[in-house]
N, C-alpha and C positions, 0 to 999 in steps of 0.2 A: 576411541570411547566419544559419544557425542555431548556429553556434558561432564564437565567434573565437578563439585560441588563443596567449596569450604563452607562450614557449619558449624555452631558451638552447641550444639542442639542434634537431637534427632528428628532427621528430616526426611527419610525412605519413605512412610505413607503417603506422601503427597507428590510423588515424584513415579508416574507410572510406567516411563520407558524404562528396557531395562537395560541397555546402553551408557547408563550411567555409574560416575564414581565418587567415593566421597571424602573427604577430606575426616582423620579424625577430629574429638571434640576439639577448637581453640588448635589447630595443630596446623600451622602453614611450610610444613617441614617440607612436602612432596610438590611438585609441579609436574604434572605426568607431561610426557611428550606425543604423547596418541591424543590427547584431548583436542576437538574441536573446535569447543568455548570452555570459558569457565564460571561458574556462579557464587556469588559472595552473599552466602543466606544467612550471615552474623544475624543474632536478633537480644533484646536486652532480657539480662539474666533474670531471674525469680532472688533479689535481696532487699528486706526493710530497711536494712543500712544506707543511705542514700551519696555518704560519701564514699562509701568503699564501690557499690555500685557506680555512680558517677567516674571515678576513679580506671574500672575496669572498661566502661564502655570508652573513654578516652583512650585507648589504647588501639581500638580497632582500626582509627584511621591511619596510623600506622602500619599495622598489619596489610590492609591492603595494599596502601601504596608499595611495599614491600615486594607483595604478589606477582601487582600488577608488570612492576619493572621487570618480572621474571618470566609473562606469560609468551614474549617472543610476539608481540605486538597481535594476539590473536580475542578475538572477543571476548570480553570480561561486562556477566550483567548484573550489575549491583541492588538487592534488594534495598529498598531503604528503609533504616532501622523504626520498629514501632515498638511503644511499652504496651506489652500486654494487656502486664498488669500494673498496672497503674493509682498508687496509693498514696500518697502523701499525706507525712504524719504530722507535716507543718504546713500551713497554706500556701506564708509568702515563700516557702522553700522550692529553689528553682533549678538545683543544681544536675539534677537526670535530665529534665527537659533542656538547660541549656546543653549538656554534651552531647544529646539524641538531634538537636537541631544544627550543633555543630558539625558533627558527620554529615548528615543529610546534605549542608550547605558545600561543606569542603568534598565530596561525592558531585554533587552539581557542576564546582568548578574544576575537578579532574574530566569530567564529561566533556567540557570546551577543548582540554586540551590535551584528550587522550582519541583520538574517534575512535577505537575498539572500545572504551566505556561506553554501556547504556547503561540508563537508568530505570528501574523497574520500580513504581511506585506501590510499596506494600499497604499499605494506608487507604487505597481505592479497593483493594478488598476486607481489610480488618474495618472498617470503617460502618460496614453494612450489618455488621454482628456485636449484642451487646457483651458486655465481658466475662457474661455467665456461661454464653454461644464461645467465646474466643478459647476461654482453657476451663480445660478436664484435669481439675488436680489428682484423679485418682491415675490417668493413665500420665501425668508429668510425674508423679511419685516411682510409678514402675518404669518406664521407659526412656525420661527425659525427653519428652515430646513438650514443648510449652505449646505449640498451638493445638486444639483437639483435635483427633482423629476423625471425630464424627463431621469436619468439615475439608476431609478429603477430596470426595467426590468433586465439591462446588470448590474447591483450588485448583481440581485438575482443570476444568473445564476455563476458571478463570484465566490460568496460565498458558492451555492453549492459545487462548486469546492474544495472550500478550504478544505468544512465539510469533503469532501472524504480522502483530501489527510491530516487532521488530524485524521482522523481515520486511517490511511494506507490501504487505499482503491485505490488500480489502476490495470492497463490491466499488465499480469504477460508476453506477448510474442511478438515480433517486427519478422514480415515474411520479410524478402526482396527480391526484385528480384535483377537482376543484371547488366544486360545491360543495361546503360544510367539510372541507379538506382542506384550501389553502387560505378559505376563509369561511365566516358565518353565513347560514340562508342560500338560497339556491337565486343563480345571476337572472335567471332565465324569467322569476317570477318578482325577486324583489328589486331589479333597476342597481343600476351602478350606483347608485346612492344609496339601496336600502340595504346592501351585502354587510356584514357584519367584521369590520376589521378596526381595529382603532380605540379609540373615546373609552366607554365604561365597560366591564364584562359582557359577554363572552368575547367584545371584540378586542377586549386590549390582547388576550390568551391570544388569537390568530396573528396578533400585532406580532407579537412577542416570537412565534413560530416563525412567520415570515421572516426576520431579522434572523433567527436562527439558522434558518436554511440558508441565507445570503451568504453567512459567514462559511458556513460546509463548503457550500463554491468554493469559497475564494482558498480552500486548500485542494480543491482540481476535482473533486464530486461535479460529475456532472444534472444540470436537471433539467427534465423533460416534464413534460404535460402530457396525459392522456384523459381527456375529460367528455363528456357526452354533452354538448352546448354547441350552441351556435357561433361557431369562429369571427363573427364582428363585435358579436355582443360583448366577447370576453377581449377581444384586441382597444375595443370603447373603455370596460373596466381599467385595464390595464392602463391606457392611457390617461380617463379621468377621474378616477378615485383619487383622491389627493393625498390617502391613510395604505395606499398601497405599497409596500416594499419591494417585491419580486415582480420586474413588470419584462418587457418582450426578450429586452436584452441581456436578461440574468437567465435565461433557455436556452437551450442547443438547438434543442427539436422540440415539435407540438405534433401533437393530432388531436383536433378538437373539430369533434365530426359525430355523427349519429350509428356508425359502425362498431362491431362489438371489439373488446377492448383488446383483446386475445389478439387480435388482426392487427390492432392497432400499435400494442407493443410491440409484435415482430416484423411491422415495419420501419416502427422507431430505433429496433436490433440493426437492422440491415443498411438504414438510414447514416448510423453514425458509427457502423460497421464495427460492433461489440457484441459479445456472447450474451445470451437470457442470463448466463449465471450470473455475471455481471450485476444485474439489474436487481434492482428494489424497489415494489409497486408499494404505493399508498393509497389507500382509499377507504372511506367512512361508510361505505355500503358493503356488508359483508356479503350478500351474493354476488358483487363484484370480483370482490376477494376470494370466493369459492370458487369463481368461474378460471379465474388466474392460477391455482393453486391446480384445479382439475386440467388445465388446457396446457398447461404451461410449468409444467412442476419445476423446471428451474429456476425460474424469477422464485427470490425470497420474497414473501409475500406477510409483513407483523398486522397483528391485529392492533386496528386504529383504538385509540381512548374511546370509551363512553362518551363522554364530557369534557369542554374543550380546556378545563383547568388541569389537561393529565397532559394537554400536550408539552412543556418543556420536559416531563418526566419521560416521555414516550422517546423525545429528542435525544435525553438524554442514552436512552436504550440502543437508538438506531447509531448512534457515534460507536457507543462500546461494541455493541455486537456486529458494525459491519464497517463500520469508513472510517477510523482512526487509526495514523501508520506514528510510528514513531519521528519522522520528519517527513518534511514534504520538500519540492525540490521548484525552482522555478518556474520551469515546462508545468506543475501541478497547477500551480496560483495562472496559467494562462491556458488551462484546460478550457474552460466556455467559448470564451476569443478563437482557440482554434478549431472548436468543432463547428462553429456556425462557419468559418469560413471552410470547411470542410463542405457546407453546402453550398455555397457558394461557386465553390468549382466545381461540384455536378452541376449546379443550372448551367455556368457557362461551360459546361462539355456538348451541351446540347445546340450549341451551336455552329460547331464543325461538323463536316462530313468526315475528314479522315481523323486517326488517334496523331497523327505526328504533330499537326497543326494545331490542335489543342495543346498538344504537350508545351507546342515554342510558344503560344501563346502566353502559358503561365509565367514567363522568364524565373524557373525552378534557379534555385543556387542550392548547392550543396556542397558543408563544409566539413569536412574529415580533419580529424583532430586525434593526436595522441590521449589516453586516458591519464588524467592529471588528477590533483585532490580537489579539485574545482568541478569536475564532470564526473569523479569517480560514483560518489553516492546516487545519480542518474541511472549511470550502467545499470549499477548493483541493481536497483531499483526497475529496472526494466525486464533482468530476468527474472524476477519476481513475477513479474505481472504478465508478459508478454506469453501469446499463448499460439497464435493465428500463424504468424512467419515468425517462428522457432523453431530452429532446423534439428536443435538437438535437448530443447527445455532442459535446459540446465538450471538448475538455482543456484545462484550466488552471491552471499553476504560482499562486503566490503571488504572483511579481511581475507575472503578466498580470491578477491581479486587483487589484492597487494601481493597476496603469497605466489599468486602467478607474476605478479611485475618483478618481485622479486629474483624467478626463478629465468626470466629472460625473456616473459611473453611479449606477443606483439599483440597489444589492444587498443583499437580505434574506435571510436563512435561518429556520431554523423546526426549533423543537423542541416534541417530543409526548411527554405524559406521562398516564396514567389509573391506575387503581387497581392496576395490576399491575404499573409499576413506571414507571419513569421511559427512553423510548428516546433522550434527546440532541441536538443536531444530525440531525436527517434529511430537511430538504429546504432548496434557494435557489434565489432566482429573480433573474435579470440586465435590468436595464431600463436599456438606453442613454438618450442623454439629448434623442434624436427620441421618445421613450416604445415604442420596440421592446422586445417580450419578446425577449430573444437567449438565453436560457438558462434552462432551465426542467427542473429534476433532484428527484425525492425517492426516500429507501433504497425497497429492495421490502420492508424490514419494516412499512413503517407504511401499505400500498396494502390497498385494499379495503374501507377503515372511512369513505370520501367526504372525507377529509383534505387528498387534492391538491385536490378543487372549492372548498372553506374558504376553505385555504390562499392559492389567486390569487386568488378572490373578494374575502377582506380587503384583499389587497394592492389592486386593481384598484378597491374602496370609496375607496379611501385616495388614490389618483388622484386620483379622480374628485372627490371632496373636497377636493383642490388644485387645482380649475379645468381638470382636463386634460378633454378632450372626446373623443377616440379612442387607442385604440394600437393596434399590430399586431403579429403573431407569426408566428413560423414552425414547421414540422416537418421537419425532416429525417430520413428513414426510416434506420433500420441495420438489421443481423443481427438485433437483441435488442431495438429499443423498439417493434415492429406493436402493442402492446399500449396503445400512446399516438396513434395514429394519426389518432382520430378526437375527441381530448381533447377543443381549442377549439372540435371544432363543437358539442359537447354542453354547451360553456358560455356558446354562446350565439355565438360567434364567426364571422361570414360570410368564408366564403371566396373569395379574391381571383384566387389561379390554380393551380391542380394539375398542374403536370409533373413533375421530379422531383423536387422540394419542394411543400408545403401551405402556403401565403401567405395568413394568415388581417388580418381586419380588426372591430373591434370599437367602435361609438359607446357613450359613458359616459353616458346619457342618464339609465338609473334606476339605483339604485343594485342591484350582484346578489344575490339571494337566498341566506340561508344558517342553516342550521336553528339552531335555540336549544339544542340540545344543545351544541354545541362552544362550550366556553369559550376566546375567543379574546384574550389579552392582546399589545398590539402597543406595542412600545417604542419 
């Protein structure tokens, strides 16, 4: 089953999927062996006696720890405790609040000690409703459903976003207009000193908006610009306006010209080597938004707030809907720098007549490392996000990878750097105990330099040197990985069968050649 839910109330109306199991009320005696992950969804019971209530809630943490110890390392998602019916009989009595706080703090500590435990902040959902909306007493007395079933659709939508957040799925790129979007006013008319940024309202609203976007970029979201403007004017504004938070160095790419924005966004996607469906377009002009919705339907186009004072609420909505993930890696923090370095590599390529001379000039260094606790999170993240160079498109969690390690899989990741900068961990390969390449993926930003062939060849040579005579592999087509359909053919694998998927075999009789300008270090 996909989930097994431990609960002390009726929660079935809020989980729409069929492949879910439920414990009995306040029953932790059964730990199903076929559950992929567990959900702990205990909430504060309804009881007017605060002493009895606090005593009962105080038992939950020990019960949770007992269950956690028996999950075998499988993932457990724990909903934070929220008091849906908060009714103090005495104003300074904090017994129930204190024990709720102790539980939530204890779970936070457990999440640091147990990599398989994730926290879902239930208050994010409940805080958007009134006390009257949260509890429907009629349904509670009939079915023991504490949370009103009228909120079941809202909850399902919110929880689906949480699932994506926990799976580290999000949009990659924010495409920003400038005039009346990143600052107030029109640069071509108001001038560098006349645009509204900083100072009093509305400039202060745009200042907060830019500060928030800067922080978002530090989590790995790529910022780009698509604006109808004169580029020299924008460069002057970025350099000379003292209140400007976001400048040229904060954007990975831009199109500042008078060309239609649909064409510009397509060019940005091509330059960054990302899919249009990973982009979110922000523009104050409803006509421009309508154009992108019509011409590029895979680009996400939210409505922009009518007034600048709505910018921070808008930012919150953007984060919650498209950009938040449960955790970030060091590679995420370096995204802007990495994509800007890619643009420099593209410019460098035009200086060379042949590809090998260009690649040699890059001084490429590749470090191949076995999976460990320091890179496991990044490897799991790549399986969730990588689409173009992903031979089987398997989406794996950290726990999935840990289970593969326990079963004897060989899993390696690849870190790549060159004279322009460090791309960080950008590749991974999964080899089963029977020497089958079950999963192979590389980030799009390192493709086009032969790194993928060198990476796999180095791994296969290592396997050969360990006495393995042959390996098998598979290509599973998806909507986005067509460019990898002949990767194994080009590497010398023999096609065994070709129906829905392609199955391959390679005899490891001779060492696979690797061009000597790749500096490869295997740990």
